[in-house]
C-alpha positions in Angstrom: -0.1 0.0 0.0 2.8 2.3 0.6 4.2 4.3 -2.3 7.7 3.2 -2.5 9.0 6.7 -3.9 7.6 8.5 -0.7 8.5 6.1 2.0 10.3 3.1 3.0 9.0 1.0 6.0 11.0 -1.4 8.1 9.1 -3.3 10.6 10.7 -4.2 14.0 9.0 -7.1 15.9 9.7 -8.0 19.7 10.5 -11.8 19.7 12.2 -14.2 21.7 15.4 -15.2 21.3 14.3 -18.0 18.8 12.1 -16.2 16.3 11.4 -19.1 13.9 7.9 -19.6 15.1 6.9 -16.2 15.5 3.6 -15.6 13.7 3.9 -12.0 13.1 7.2 -12.4 11.6 6.1 -15.2 9.3 2.9 -13.2 8.2 4.8 -10.0 7.6 7.4 -11.6 5.5 4.7 -13.7 3.4 3.6 -10.1 2.4 7.1 -9.2 1.4 7.4 -6.8 4.1 10.8 -6.2 5.5 10.6 -7.4 9.2 13.5 -7.2 11.6 13.4 -9.2 14.8 14.1 -7.4 18.0 14.8 -9.9 20.6 14.5 -9.9 24.2 14.8 -12.0 27.2 12.4 -10.2 29.4 10.1 -7.3 29.4 12.0 -3.9 29.2 15.3 -5.6 28.4 18.0 -2.9 28.0 19.6 -5.2 25.1 16.2 -4.3 23.1 17.5 -0.4 23.0 20.9 -1.5 21.6 19.0 -3.4 18.8 17.2 -0.4 17.8 19.9 2.1 17.9 21.8 -0.5 15.5 18.7 -0.6 13.3 18.5 3.2 13.1 22.0 3.2 12.1 22.2 0.5 9.4 18.7 1.0 7.8 19.1 5.1 8.0 16.0 5.4 9.8 14.3 8.9 9.8 11.3 8.2 12.1 10.5 5.9 14.8 6.8 4.8 14.9 5.8 3.0 18.2 2.2 1.4 19.3 2.3 0.5 22.6 3.8 1.1 26.2 6.8 -1.3 25.6 7.7 0.1 22.1 6.9 3.8 23.3 9.4 3.4 25.9 12.2 2.2 23.6 11.3 4.2 20.8 11.5 7.4 22.8 14.8 6.7 24.1 16.2 5.4 20.8 14.9 8.6 18.8 16.7 10.9 21.6 19.7 9.2 21.5 19.7 9.2 17.5 18.3 12.9 17.1 15.2 11.6 14.8 11.7 12.3 15.8 9.2 9.7 17.5 5.7 9.0 16.5 3.3 6.8 18.4 -0.4 5.6 17.8 -2.6 5.2 20.8 -5.0 2.2 20.4 -6.5 2.5 24.1 -5.4 1.3 27.4 -6.6 -1.8 29.3 -6.0 -2.1 33.1 -7.4 -5.3 34.7 -4.9 -5.0 37.5 -2.7 -2.8 39.8 0.1 -3.4 37.4 -1.9 -2.8 34.4 -3.0 0.4 35.8 0.5 1.6 36.6 1.5 0.6 33.0 -1.3 2.7 31.6 -0.4 5.7 33.8 3.1 5.6 32.8 2.4 5.1 29.1 0.0 8.2 29.2 2.8 10.3 30.8 5.3 9.4 27.7 2.8 10.8 25.3 3.8 14.5 25.7 7.4 13.6 24.5 6.4 12.4 21.1 6.7 14.6 17.9 3.1 13.7 16.9 0.6 11.3 18.6 -1.8 9.4 16.4 -5.2 8.7 17.8 -7.4 5.9 16.2 -10.5 7.6 17.1 -11.9 11.3 17.6 -13.0 10.1 21.0 -9.7 9.1 22.1 -8.0 12.4 20.7 -10.3 14.3 22.9 -8.8 12.5 26.0 -5.1 13.4 25.0 -4.9 16.9 26.2 -5.3 15.4 29.8 -2.0 13.8 29.4 -0.1 16.8 28.3 -0.5 16.3 24.6 -1.2 19.6 22.5 -3.9 19.7 19.8 -1.1 20.7 17.1 0.7 17.4 17.9 -2.4 15.4 17.6 -3.7 13.4 14.6 -6.7 11.3 14.1 -6.0 8.0 11.8 -8.8 5.7 12.4 -8.2 1.9 12.1 -8.8 0.7 8.7 -9.1 -2.7 6.7 -8.3 -3.9 3.3 -11.8 -4.0 1.8 -11.2 -6.5 -0.9 -10.3 -9.4 1.8 -14.0 -9.2 3.2 -16.3 -10.6 0.9 -20.1 -11.3 2.4 -21.9 -14.4 2.0 -23.4 -17.4 3.9 -21.7 -20.6 4.7 -23.0 -23.0 7.2 -19.8 -25.4 7.3 -18.5 -23.8 10.7 -22.0 -24.5 12.4 -21.1 -28.2 12.1 -18.0 -27.9 13.5 -19.3 -26.0 16.4 -22.3 -28.2 16.9 -24.7 -25.5 16.4 -28.1 -26.3 14.6 -28.2 -25.0 11.0 -31.5 -23.2 11.9 -30.2 -21.5 15.2 -30.0 -17.7 15.4 -26.0 -17.6 15.9 -24.5 -14.6 18.0 -20.6 -14.1 17.9 -18.4 -12.5 20.3 -15.1 -11.9 18.8 -11.9 -11.0 20.6 -9.7 -11.9 23.6 -11.6 -13.5 26.5 -10.7 -10.9 29.2 -12.5 -8.8 31.7 -12.7 -5.5 29.7 -14.6 -7.3 27.0 -17.8 -7.8 29.2 -18.4 -11.3 28.1 -19.8 -12.2 31.8 -22.8 -10.1 30.9 -23.3 -11.3 27.5 -23.6 -14.8 29.2 -26.3 -13.4 31.5 -28.1 -11.6 28.7 -28.1 -15.1 26.6 -29.5 -16.8 29.8 -32.5 -14.5 30.0 -33.2 -14.8 26.0 -33.3 -18.4 25.9 -36.6 -18.4 27.6 -38.2 -16.1 24.9 -35.7 -17.0 21.9 -35.0 -20.9 22.1 -33.2 -20.7 18.8 -30.5 -18.5 20.1 -26.9 -19.8 20.4 -23.6 -17.9 21.2 -20.1 -18.6 19.8 -17.0 -17.1 21.6 -14.2 -16.5 18.8 -10.8 -16.0 20.7 -8.6 -17.0 23.7 -7.7 -15.1 26.9 -7.2 -15.6 30.5 -11.0 -15.8 31.4 -11.9 -18.7 29.3 -12.3 -21.1 32.1 -14.0 -18.8 34.2 -16.7 -18.3 31.4 -16.8 -21.9 30.5 -17.7 -22.3 34.2 -20.1 -19.6 34.4 -22.2 -20.9 31.3 -22.4 -24.2 33.0 -23.8 -22.5 36.2 -26.3 -20.5 34.2 -27.5 -23.6 32.6 -26.9 -22.6 29.0 -23.7 -24.7 28.3 -25.4 -26.2 25.4 -26.2 -23.0 23.9 -22.4 -21.6 24.2 -19.4 -22.7 22.1 -16.0 -21.6 22.5 -14.2 -21.8 19.1 -10.7 -20.5 20.1 -8.5 -18.7 17.7 -9.8 -18.8 14.1 -7.5 -17.9 11.2 -10.1 -17.5 8.5 -12.1 -14.7 10.2 -14.2 -14.1 6.7 -15.4 -17.7 7.1 -16.6 -17.1 10.6 -18.4 -14.2 9.8 -20.5 -15.8 7.1 -21.7 -18.4 9.8 -23.0 -15.6 12.0 -26.3 -13.9 12.3 -25.3 -11.1 14.8 -21.9 -9.8 16.1 -22.3 -8.6 19.7 -19.3 -6.2 21.1 -19.9 -6.1 25.0 -16.9 -4.4 26.0 -16.4 -1.8 28.7 -13.6 -0.1 27.0 -12.4 0.0 23.1 -10.2 2.2 21.1 -11.6 1.7 17.5 -12.9 -1.6 17.3 -11.7 -3.8 14.4 -14.3 -6.5 14.9 -17.2 -3.9 14.3 -15.6 -2.8 11.0 -15.1 -6.3 10.0 -18.7 -7.2 10.7 -20.1 -4.3 8.9 -17.7 -5.2 5.9 -19.3 -8.8 5.8 -22.8 -7.4 6.1 -23.3 -9.0 9.5 -25.6 -6.7 11.9 -24.0 -5.4 15.1 -25.0 -4.7 18.5 -22.2 -2.8 20.1 -21.6 -0.9 23.4 -21.0 2.9 23.3 -17.4 2.8 24.4 -14.5 4.6 22.7 -14.8 5.1 18.7 -17.5 2.7 18.4 -20.1 5.2 17.8 -18.0 6.9 15.0 -18.6 3.7 13.0 -22.0 2.7 14.2 -24.0 5.8 14.5 -24.1 7.0 11.1 -25.3 3.5 9.8 -27.8 2.8 12.6 -28.2 4.1 15.9 -30.1 1.0 16.9 -26.9 -1.1 16.6 -25.3 1.0 19.7 -26.2 0.2 23.3 -25.1 1.4 26.5 -22.4 -0.5 28.1 -22.1 -2.2 31.5 -25.9 -3.8 31.7 -27.4 -7.1 30.9 -30.6 -5.3 30.1 -29.1 -3.3 27.3 -27.7 -6.5 25.8 -30.8 -8.3 25.7 -32.7 -5.3 24.3 -30.1 -4.9 21.5 -30.2 -8.8 20.8 -33.8 -8.8 20.7 -34.4 -5.8 18.3 -32.2 -7.6 15.8 -34.0 -11.0 16.3 -37.4 -9.4 15.9 -36.6 -7.5 12.7 -33.9 -9.3 11.0 -34.6 -8.1 7.4 -34.3 -4.5 8.4 -31.2 -5.0 10.4 -29.4 -7.1 7.5 -30.3 -4.2 5.1 -28.7 -1.6 7.7 -25.7 -4.0 7.8 -25.4 -3.8 4.0 -25.5 -0.2 4.0 -22.8 -0.3 6.8 -20.5 -2.2 4.3 -20.7 0.8 2.0 -20.0 3.3 4.8 -16.7 1.3 6.2 -15.5 0.9 2.7 -15.6 4.6 2.0 -14.5 5.9 5.3 -12.3 3.0 7.1 -10.2 1.8 4.0 -6.8 0.9 4.2 -5.6 3.3 1.1 -7.0 6.3 2.9 -5.3 5.5 6.2 -1.9 5.0 4.6 -2.3 8.4 2.6 -2.9 10.0 6.1 0.0 8.3 7.6 2.5 9.5 4.8 1.2 12.9 5.4 2.0 12.6 9.2 5.4 11.4 8.3 6.1 14.4 5.9 4.8 16.8 8.3 7.0 15.6 11.1 10.3 15.5 9.1 9.6 19.0 7.9 8.9 20.3 11.2 12.1 18.9 12.5 14.0 20.4 9.4 12.6 23.9 10.2 10.8 24.1 6.9 7.4 24.2 8.8 6.5 25.8 11.9 5.7 23.4 14.9 
């Protein structure tokens, strides 16, 4: 996607001492991307900084771009040492523990030192002044997808693998099985719905620390036969073709790719109004949006779709057109190139900061 005459990108990937089985490295290389393994023996390994400094010298790097707390720390240190600008993208913060909250605070404190901070949603951009980031150093570049990779349709083959009846109304929850995703509330909502909507089934796509808890909870609620834990799925387009509805029950989000993907696959969505979710959903169908944190809102949102499937499927088809226009990868790359050019111009003194 990057115009070669404008920019050359080298991707640094944190990995263990033996990177041969690193999925990210393999995927990036299969796409022909220049990927450089950054090996580490522990979190915040000082050897990582030395490797990044060496890459900056050997590859003649002009800008360092980071994406999370760990890479933010090393990117800033390396950029300051090398005298080059540093850019970071804020995808959101998850704090499920005291340690997690501390990492979030530290990460937010680092933002003011970057030459440019990219927010993945307008909602997130509004929070950045609290962390000392001036508006003139903030740019909104929303998440985006390669539209051509998402071709809608129907495919019931996964239902057989998941032991879900072919005539079931199948709800999918996609993402890490973790407290911030609100999946416990979704299980309680399904328990209430089963009484009135006996055809409803739920499938969790993903893995995470709460899987055993959620499995136990489904048994305790008496809905174990209505819930499937499908784990990691590589072919996500195929997953969406087996779903009737995607539910995002999260307490926090940045700009959720799951909602973008569902709309590109023309699958109706029920999503909590957190982070940048409304920026995707509201222009398409306000009924897709619910308030976070309550079982009742989830029950109401799912029931609305089940009661009038034709209407909401038409809304989802409209959603594909909207996402394809406003969240496509080409547009995102162009905005990113503009950021790089502006930052370099500001550093060279050809443009005021």
